[in-house]
C-alpha positions as CSV (number, residue, x, y, z in Angstrom):
1,L,60.9,-101.4,-66.2
2,P,61.9,-101.6,-62.6
3,Q,59.2,-103.2,-60.4
4,A,58.2,-102.3,-56.8
5,V,59.1,-105.2,-54.5
6,P,58.8,-105.6,-50.8
7,T,62.0,-105.0,-48.8
8,R,63.3,-104.0,-45.4
9,A,65.0,-100.8,-44.5
10,V,66.6,-99.6,-41.3
11,T,66.7,-95.8,-40.6
12,V,68.6,-94.0,-37.9
13,V,68.1,-90.4,-36.9
14,E,71.1,-88.5,-35.6
15,R,71.5,-84.9,-34.4
16,R,73.5,-82.8,-36.9
17,V,76.5,-81.1,-35.3
18,E,77.1,-77.7,-36.7
19,A,80.7,-76.4,-37.0
20,V,81.6,-73.8,-34.4
21,E,83.9,-70.9,-35.2
22,R,86.2,-70.5,-32.2
23,S,87.7,-67.2,-31.0
24,G,89.6,-66.1,-28.0
25,H,91.2,-68.4,-25.4
26,G,88.1,-70.3,-24.2
27,P,87.4,-72.3,-22.2
28,F,86.0,-74.4,-25.1
29,E,84.2,-77.7,-24.8
30,L,86.0,-80.5,-26.7
31,A,83.9,-83.5,-27.8
32,L,85.6,-86.9,-27.6
33,T,86.9,-88.3,-30.9
34,R,85.9,-85.1,-32.8
35,E,88.7,-82.9,-34.2
36,D,88.4,-79.3,-33.3
37,G,90.7,-76.2,-33.5
38,N,91.3,-72.5,-33.1
39,L,93.5,-69.7,-34.2
40,W,96.4,-69.1,-31.7
41,L,97.0,-65.5,-31.0
42,E,99.9,-64.0,-29.1
43,P,99.3,-61.1,-26.7
44,E,99.7,-57.6,-28.4
45,Q,102.5,-56.7,-25.9
46,D,105.5,-59.0,-25.6
47,S,105.6,-58.3,-21.9
48,S,102.0,-59.6,-21.4
49,P,101.2,-63.1,-20.1
50,R,100.7,-65.7,-22.9
51,D,97.3,-67.0,-21.7
52,P,96.7,-70.5,-23.1
53,D,93.7,-71.7,-25.0
54,R,91.7,-73.9,-22.7
55,W,89.9,-77.0,-23.9
56,R,87.8,-79.1,-21.6
57,F,86.4,-82.6,-22.0
58,T,84.7,-85.3,-19.9
59,L,85.9,-88.9,-19.9
60,P,83.0,-91.2,-18.9
61,A,85.2,-94.1,-17.9
62,T,88.8,-95.0,-17.1
63,T,90.6,-96.0,-20.3
64,G,93.6,-95.3,-22.4
65,V,93.5,-91.9,-24.3
66,K,95.3,-90.4,-27.2
67,I,95.6,-86.6,-27.5
68,S,96.6,-85.2,-30.8
69,L,97.9,-81.6,-31.1
70,D,99.6,-80.1,-34.3
71,A,101.2,-77.0,-35.6
72,E,104.0,-76.6,-33.0
73,M,101.4,-76.4,-30.2
74,E,102.1,-77.8,-26.8
75,G,99.8,-78.4,-23.8
76,D,99.4,-79.1,-20.1
77,L,96.8,-81.6,-19.1
78,R,95.1,-81.0,-15.7
79,R,92.1,-82.6,-13.9
80,L,89.3,-80.2,-12.9
81,D,87.5,-82.5,-10.4
82,R,88.3,-84.7,-7.4
83,A,91.1,-83.5,-5.1
84,P,94.0,-83.9,-4.4
85,A,94.8,-84.0,-8.2
86,T,92.6,-81.0,-8.9
87,G,94.7,-78.4,-10.8
88,E,98.0,-80.3,-10.8
89,R,99.6,-81.0,-14.2
90,L,99.0,-84.7,-15.1
91,A,100.9,-84.7,-18.4
92,F,102.7,-82.5,-20.8
93,V,101.7,-82.8,-24.5
94,A,104.8,-82.1,-26.5
95,P,104.8,-80.5,-29.9
96,G,104.3,-83.0,-32.7
97,R,104.3,-86.0,-30.3
98,G,100.9,-85.9,-28.6
99,F,100.0,-87.9,-25.6
100,A,99.1,-91.5,-25.0
101,G,98.2,-93.0,-21.6
102,E,95.5,-94.1,-19.2
103,L,93.2,-91.5,-17.6
104,A,90.7,-92.0,-14.9
105,A,87.0,-91.1,-15.5
106,G,86.5,-87.4,-14.8
107,R,86.6,-83.8,-16.0
108,Y,89.8,-82.5,-17.7
109,E,91.3,-79.3,-19.1
110,L,94.0,-79.1,-21.8
111,A,95.8,-75.7,-21.8
112,V,97.6,-75.2,-25.1
113,R,99.9,-72.5,-26.5
114,C,102.4,-72.3,-29.3
115,S,105.8,-73.8,-28.3
116,R,107.4,-70.5,-29.5
117,R,106.2,-67.0,-30.0
118,N,104.3,-67.2,-33.2
119,S,100.9,-65.5,-33.6
120,Q,98.1,-66.4,-36.1
121,V,98.8,-70.1,-35.9
122,R,95.8,-72.3,-37.0
123,Y,95.9,-75.6,-35.2
124,R,93.8,-78.8,-34.7
125,L,93.5,-81.1,-31.7
126,S,91.5,-84.2,-30.6
127,V,91.0,-86.5,-27.7
128,A,90.2,-90.2,-28.5
129,P,89.6,-92.9,-26.0
130,D,91.0,-96.4,-26.8
131,A,87.9,-98.1,-25.6
132,L,84.3,-97.5,-26.5
133,V,82.7,-95.4,-23.8
134,D,79.2,-94.0,-23.0
135,G,77.9,-91.7,-25.7
136,L,80.3,-92.7,-28.4
137,S,80.0,-94.7,-31.7
138,R,82.8,-96.5,-33.6
139,L,82.9,-97.8,-37.1
140,I,84.5,-101.3,-37.2
141,T,85.1,-104.0,-39.8
142,A,83.6,-107.2,-38.5
143,P,84.5,-109.7,-37.3
144,A,86.2,-107.7,-34.6
145,V,86.8,-107.4,-30.9
146,L,86.0,-104.0,-29.4
147,P,87.2,-102.9,-26.0
148,V,84.4,-101.4,-23.8
149,A,84.9,-99.2,-20.7
150,V,82.1,-98.7,-18.1
151,G,82.4,-95.7,-15.8
152,E,79.4,-96.0,-13.5
153,E,77.2,-99.0,-12.5
154,G,74.0,-99.1,-14.5
155,L,72.2,-100.4,-17.6
156,V,74.5,-100.3,-20.6
157,E,73.2,-100.7,-24.2
158,L,75.5,-101.7,-27.1
159,A,73.9,-101.6,-30.6
160,S,75.1,-101.9,-34.2
161,F,73.9,-100.1,-37.3
162,G,74.9,-101.2,-40.8
163,G,73.9,-103.1,-43.8
164,A,75.3,-106.5,-42.7
165,D,73.8,-109.1,-40.5
166,V,75.8,-109.1,-37.3
167,R,75.6,-110.6,-33.8
168,A,77.6,-109.8,-30.6
169,R,78.9,-111.4,-27.4
170,L,80.0,-109.2,-24.4
171,V,82.7,-110.9,-22.3
172,D,84.6,-109.9,-19.2
173,A,88.4,-109.8,-18.7
174,N,88.4,-113.6,-18.1
175,D,86.5,-114.2,-21.3
176,E,83.3,-115.2,-19.4
177,L,80.1,-114.4,-21.2
178,L,78.2,-111.4,-19.8
179,A,75.5,-111.0,-22.4
180,S,74.8,-111.6,-26.1
181,G,72.6,-110.2,-28.8
182,D,71.5,-110.9,-32.3
183,D,68.7,-109.6,-34.6
184,R,66.4,-106.9,-33.3
185,P,62.7,-107.3,-34.3
186,G,62.5,-106.7,-38.0
187,D,66.2,-105.8,-38.2
188,W,69.5,-107.6,-38.8
189,N,71.5,-105.4,-36.4
190,F,72.2,-106.5,-32.8
191,V,71.5,-104.9,-29.4
192,V,73.1,-106.0,-26.1
193,A,71.7,-104.6,-22.9
194,R,72.8,-105.4,-19.4
195,K,73.5,-103.9,-16.0
196,L,77.2,-103.6,-15.7
197,A,79.6,-102.6,-12.9
198,P,82.5,-100.1,-13.6
199,G,85.4,-101.7,-15.4
200,N,86.6,-103.1,-18.7
201,C,85.1,-105.7,-21.0
202,R,85.2,-106.7,-24.6
203,L,82.5,-106.9,-27.3
204,R,83.0,-109.6,-29.9
205,V,81.2,-108.8,-33.1
206,D,80.7,-111.6,-35.7
207,L,79.0,-111.7,-39.1
208,V,76.2,-114.0,-40.2
209,G,76.5,-115.2,-43.8
210,S,79.4,-113.1,-45.0
211,A,83.2,-112.8,-44.6
212,T,83.7,-109.2,-43.6
213,A,81.6,-106.0,-43.5
214,D,81.5,-102.6,-41.9
215,T,79.1,-101.7,-39.1
216,T,78.9,-98.9,-36.5
217,V,78.7,-99.8,-32.8
218,S,77.2,-97.4,-30.3
219,M,77.2,-97.3,-26.5
220,R,74.8,-95.6,-24.2
């Protein structure tokens, strides 16, 4: 029969995000990296304005961003804060092509509508930063190098969660070491904490004792 043996376990508690049923034209809050969607509805009268669905998101740091938009939908990307760019169209998201480019840290709105008159269109969209930014997590296969973007000066914590023993080194654009981290007390995951200025750096994640393994890296 199986016998009880001492072992170690690592537990993480995360908030469960409930699915939200959208209706109307918004504005809706769009979480980074999380796919969302709505049912596009044309106005009842052909002569009425085609008000877009409005999706808003906050980008914590300057980084490359990919915007995905399907089902013949198109969109205008505008910034909601910091004049003189406030309200001006920054980019056009073409149907089936999406958008890829660098955006500054700030508050944005994506106004979407169907590229042709067509009501009852179910569509999906997402906004995904290229770099790891404050408040996000990313599943990686170590060893790996993960780009990190810092928006405001302050204490930054980078930590892993997974079943493999990993360690990390945080380096700047010139590959100079900023900080490093290995096992936390009673744990094989790493934590790296340091005060950082706004800008870009890289997190090098390596394994201890195995060739490859998956782990999730979070930034806060």
